[in-house]
C-alpha positions as CSV (number, residue, x, y, z in Angstrom):
1,M,-16.3,-12.9,-21.1
2,R,-12.9,-12.3,-19.5
3,H,-12.4,-12.6,-15.7
4,I,-9.5,-10.4,-14.5
5,I,-8.1,-10.0,-11.0
6,P,-5.5,-7.2,-10.5
7,I,-3.1,-8.3,-7.7
8,S,-1.0,-5.8,-5.8
9,G,-1.3,-6.5,-2.1
10,K,-3.1,-8.4,0.6
11,D,-6.7,-7.3,-0.2
12,S,-6.4,-8.1,-4.0
13,L,-4.7,-11.4,-3.3
14,A,-7.5,-12.3,-0.8
15,T,-10.0,-11.4,-3.5
16,A,-8.3,-13.9,-5.9
17,L,-8.3,-16.6,-3.3
18,V,-11.9,-16.0,-2.4
19,Q,-13.0,-16.1,-6.1
20,L,-11.2,-19.4,-6.6
21,Q,-13.3,-20.8,-3.8
22,L,-16.5,-19.2,-5.0
23,E,-16.2,-19.9,-8.7
24,P,-13.2,-22.2,-9.3
25,D,-14.0,-23.0,-12.9
26,L,-13.8,-19.5,-14.3
27,P,-10.8,-18.7,-16.6
28,Y,-9.2,-16.1,-14.4
29,E,-6.4,-13.8,-15.6
30,Y,-4.1,-12.2,-13.0
31,V,-2.4,-8.9,-13.6
32,F,0.1,-6.6,-11.8
33,N,0.6,-3.0,-12.8
34,P,4.3,-2.2,-12.4
35,T,5.7,1.4,-12.6
36,G,9.4,0.4,-12.4
37,A,9.6,2.0,-8.9
38,E,8.7,-1.0,-6.8
39,L,10.9,-2.5,-4.1
40,P,12.5,-5.8,-5.1
41,C,10.7,-7.8,-2.4
42,V,7.4,-7.1,-4.1
43,F,8.4,-9.2,-7.1
44,D,9.7,-11.9,-4.8
45,W,6.3,-12.1,-3.3
46,L,4.6,-12.1,-6.7
47,D,6.8,-15.1,-7.7
48,K,5.4,-16.9,-4.7
49,V,1.9,-16.0,-5.6
50,E,2.3,-17.2,-9.2
51,K,3.6,-20.6,-8.0
52,Y,0.6,-20.9,-5.6
53,L,-1.9,-19.9,-8.3
54,G,-0.2,-22.0,-11.0
55,K,-0.7,-19.2,-13.5
56,K,1.4,-16.3,-14.7
57,I,0.6,-12.8,-13.3
58,V,0.8,-10.6,-16.4
59,R,2.7,-7.4,-16.0
60,V,0.9,-4.4,-17.5
61,G,2.2,-0.9,-16.8
62,R,4.3,2.1,-17.8
63,D,7.7,3.2,-16.5
64,L,7.1,6.1,-14.1
65,L,10.6,7.5,-14.2
66,E,10.3,7.8,-18.0
67,L,6.9,9.4,-17.6
68,I,8.3,12.0,-15.1
69,E,11.1,12.8,-17.6
70,D,8.6,13.1,-20.4
71,N,6.7,15.6,-18.2
72,N,9.8,17.8,-17.9
73,F,10.3,16.5,-14.3
74,F,6.9,17.6,-13.1
75,L,6.6,15.2,-10.2
76,P,3.3,13.6,-9.2
77,S,1.7,15.0,-6.1
78,R,-1.6,15.0,-4.1
79,L,-2.8,17.7,-6.5
80,A,-1.5,16.0,-9.6
81,R,-2.0,12.3,-9.2
82,Y,-1.1,11.4,-12.8
83,C,1.1,8.5,-11.8
84,T,-1.6,5.9,-11.0
85,R,-3.8,7.0,-13.9
86,Q,-1.1,7.0,-16.6
87,C,1.2,4.2,-15.3
88,K,-1.4,1.7,-14.0
89,I,-5.0,2.4,-15.0
90,E,-4.6,3.5,-18.6
91,P,-2.3,0.7,-19.6
92,F,-4.6,-1.7,-17.8
93,E,-7.7,-0.4,-19.7
94,K,-5.7,-0.5,-23.0
95,W,-4.7,-4.1,-22.3
96,I,-8.4,-5.1,-21.8
97,G,-9.4,-3.2,-24.9
98,V,-13.0,-3.7,-26.1
99,D,-13.4,-7.2,-24.5
100,D,-16.3,-7.7,-22.2
101,C,-14.9,-8.6,-18.8
102,I,-15.5,-8.7,-15.1
103,V,-12.7,-7.2,-13.0
104,Y,-12.6,-8.3,-9.3
105,Y,-11.3,-5.5,-7.0
106,G,-10.1,-5.8,-3.4
107,I,-12.4,-3.6,-1.5
108,R,-13.1,-5.0,2.0
109,A,-16.5,-4.8,3.8
110,D,-15.0,-2.6,6.5
111,E,-13.7,0.1,4.1
112,I,-15.3,3.3,3.2
113,R,-13.9,3.9,-0.4
114,G,-15.2,4.3,-3.9
115,G,-14.8,1.6,-6.4
116,Y,-13.6,1.6,-10.0
117,E,-15.1,4.4,-12.1
118,N,-15.7,3.0,-15.5
119,S,-18.2,5.3,-17.2
120,R,-15.9,5.4,-20.3
121,Y,-15.7,1.6,-20.5
122,P,-19.1,-0.1,-20.2
123,N,-17.4,-3.3,-21.2
124,I,-15.6,-3.4,-17.9
125,V,-17.9,-4.6,-15.0
126,P,-16.3,-4.2,-11.5
127,K,-17.1,-6.6,-8.8
128,Y,-16.0,-6.6,-5.1
129,P,-16.1,-10.1,-3.7
130,L,-14.7,-9.2,-0.2
131,K,-17.3,-6.5,0.3
132,E,-20.1,-8.6,-1.2
133,N,-19.2,-11.5,1.2
134,N,-18.8,-9.3,4.3
135,L,-15.1,-10.0,4.6
136,G,-13.0,-7.4,6.5
137,I,-9.3,-7.0,7.5
138,N,-9.4,-9.9,10.0
139,E,-10.8,-12.3,7.4
140,V,-8.3,-11.1,4.8
141,Y,-5.4,-11.9,7.2
142,Q,-6.8,-15.3,7.8
143,I,-7.1,-16.0,4.1
144,I,-3.6,-15.0,3.1
145,N,-2.0,-16.6,6.2
146,E,-3.7,-19.9,5.5
147,A,-2.1,-19.8,2.0
148,G,1.2,-18.6,3.4
149,L,1.2,-15.6,1.1
150,K,1.3,-12.5,3.3
151,P,2.9,-9.6,1.3
152,P,6.0,-7.9,2.6
153,T,5.3,-6.1,5.8
154,F,8.4,-3.9,5.9
155,F,8.8,-4.7,9.6
156,W,10.9,-2.0,11.4
157,K,12.7,-4.0,14.1
158,D,14.5,-1.1,15.7
159,V,11.3,0.8,16.3
160,Y,9.6,-2.4,17.5
161,D,12.4,-3.1,20.0
162,K,12.4,0.5,21.3
163,V,8.6,0.4,21.9
164,C,8.9,-3.0,23.5
165,N,11.5,-1.6,25.9
166,I,9.0,1.0,27.1
167,V,5.6,-0.8,27.1
168,G,6.7,-4.4,27.1
169,E,6.4,-6.9,24.2
170,S,3.8,-8.9,26.1
171,E,1.5,-5.8,26.2
172,I,1.8,-5.4,22.4
173,K,1.0,-9.0,21.7
174,K,-1.8,-9.1,24.2
175,H,-3.6,-6.0,23.0
176,L,-2.9,-5.8,19.3
177,K,-4.0,-8.0,16.4
178,E,-1.5,-9.2,13.8
179,W,-2.7,-6.7,11.2
180,Q,-2.4,-3.9,13.7
181,I,1.2,-4.9,14.6
182,D,2.1,-5.1,10.9
183,F,0.8,-1.6,10.3
184,L,2.1,0.1,13.3
185,F,5.6,-1.3,13.1
186,C,6.2,-1.1,9.4
187,W,8.5,1.4,7.8
188,R,6.2,1.9,4.9
189,T,2.5,1.2,4.7
190,R,2.1,0.2,1.1
191,A,4.3,-1.8,-1.3
192,N,3.9,0.9,-4.0
193,C,6.4,3.3,-5.5
194,Y,9.4,4.0,-3.2
195,F,9.1,7.8,-3.8
196,C,5.3,7.9,-3.4
197,F,4.1,11.4,-2.4
198,N,1.7,9.9,0.1
199,Q,4.5,8.7,2.4
200,R,4.6,10.2,5.8
201,K,7.9,11.6,7.1
202,Y,8.6,8.6,9.2
203,E,8.3,6.4,6.1
204,W,10.9,8.5,4.4
205,V,13.1,7.9,7.4
206,G,12.4,4.2,7.0
207,L,13.4,4.3,3.3
208,L,16.6,6.1,4.2
209,E,17.4,3.5,6.8
210,H,16.5,0.4,4.9
211,E,17.0,1.4,1.2
212,P,19.3,4.4,1.2
213,D,20.0,4.1,-2.5
214,L,16.3,4.5,-3.3
215,F,16.0,7.4,-0.9
216,W,18.8,9.3,-2.6
217,N,17.3,8.5,-6.0
218,S,14.2,10.2,-4.7
219,E,16.2,13.2,-3.5
220,K,17.8,13.5,-7.0
221,L,14.3,13.6,-8.5
222,E,13.2,16.6,-6.4
223,N,16.5,18.3,-7.2
224,S,16.0,18.0,-10.9
225,E,14.4,20.6,-13.1
226,S,11.2,20.3,-11.1
227,E,10.4,22.9,-8.4
228,Y,8.3,20.4,-6.5
229,F,9.5,18.7,-3.4
230,W,7.9,15.5,-2.0
231,N,7.1,17.1,1.4
232,G,6.5,20.6,0.2
233,K,8.9,23.3,-0.9
234,D,10.0,24.1,2.7
235,Y,10.8,20.4,3.5
236,P,13.2,18.8,0.9
237,L,14.4,15.3,1.6
238,T,17.7,16.7,2.9
239,K,15.7,17.9,5.9
240,I,14.4,14.4,6.4
241,V,18.1,13.3,6.7
242,E,18.8,16.2,9.1
243,N,15.8,15.4,11.3
244,A,15.8,11.6,10.9
245,E,16.3,10.8,14.6
246,K,13.8,13.4,15.8
247,I,11.2,12.1,13.4
248,K,11.8,8.5,14.4
249,S,11.7,9.4,18.1
250,K,8.4,11.2,17.7
251,H,7.0,8.2,15.8
252,I,8.0,5.9,18.7
253,K,6.4,8.2,21.3
254,K,3.1,8.2,19.4
255,L,3.2,4.4,19.1
256,V,3.7,4.2,22.9
257,K,0.9,6.6,23.5
258,L,-1.5,4.6,21.2
259,I,-0.6,1.2,22.7
260,R,-1.2,2.5,26.3
261,Q,-4.5,4.0,25.2
262,I,-5.5,0.6,23.7
263,R,-4.3,-1.2,26.9
264,D,-6.3,1.1,29.1
265,S,-9.4,0.9,26.9
266,K,-9.5,4.6,26.4
267,I,-10.3,4.1,22.7
268,Q,-13.1,1.8,21.6
269,Q,-12.0,1.1,18.0
270,I,-8.4,0.5,17.0
271,P,-7.6,3.3,14.6
272,L,-4.9,3.6,11.9
273,F,-2.2,5.7,13.4
274,N,-1.6,8.9,11.5
275,M,1.9,10.1,12.5
276,E,1.5,13.5,10.9
277,T,-1.3,15.0,13.0
278,E,-1.1,16.5,16.5
279,E,-3.8,14.3,17.8
280,G,-2.0,11.3,16.2
281,F,-5.0,9.3,15.1
282,T,-7.4,8.8,12.2
283,D,-10.0,6.1,11.7
284,F,-8.4,3.1,9.9
285,F,-11.6,2.2,8.1
286,K,-11.8,5.7,6.5
287,T,-8.3,5.8,5.2
288,T,-7.8,5.7,1.5
289,S,-4.7,5.7,-0.8
290,C,-4.0,6.6,-4.4
291,G,-6.3,3.9,-5.6
292,L,-7.1,0.2,-6.0
293,F,-4.0,-0.4,-8.0
294,C,-1.4,0.8,-5.5
295,G,-0.2,-2.0,-3.2
296,K,-3.8,-2.8,-2.1
């Protein structure tokens, strides 16, 4: 029986560390599913994790840019999420083959999300140690911080400073937990592909500001033979550039509004901030992404 832990972010790493405590004698295999579109800091973090675990994290994936070219530049989207399936999941399943195995996935106890669908592969048995042991986001942060292995947070200092100038840094530190600060003041919410279609407009602005070469690589993709644009046909990335300051200012205003609501106890549960809606909020614990393999 093989015991496999995919590692791609805070939850999956916490899963590995929990399993090492629960069943330390099992022959764990660690795997990361690269697409060739990750930011360099992700691999710096993986190097640190490897040293801590004392074992190699095997890279198993497919190059997404080559796949896009093979698909005649038909870009992945919310309606055509072939990227995760073909670049991460299928190579992973092929790597496992017919071996009987348990795969330990990073789904927390405070999440509402489906697990790994394995009807085609009865040899792959999914387990969810965080959920099974009632471990949520606060416990995950405690686990990864104790190990000194928190993944990149993509801290947006300029946005943080501007919000602090309005509401005060002391108010932020008094009313927000560490994971909430990390999420609200990041310029990207997941350490997955830099041109991910799930990015909000403010994340594209963050990419433009922090990794301009990667931003313009993304713009070239949507100006290729594909007729698809990351933010819809009426909003090419050139519009992100034109409206960058406006998008950033709107982002800051919504952050200020949220922090004041938290301070004044006008909301009971701290939500994940959705910058793309008029109301501005959506429940953190009901938010999902492309899947268990994308920066989770």
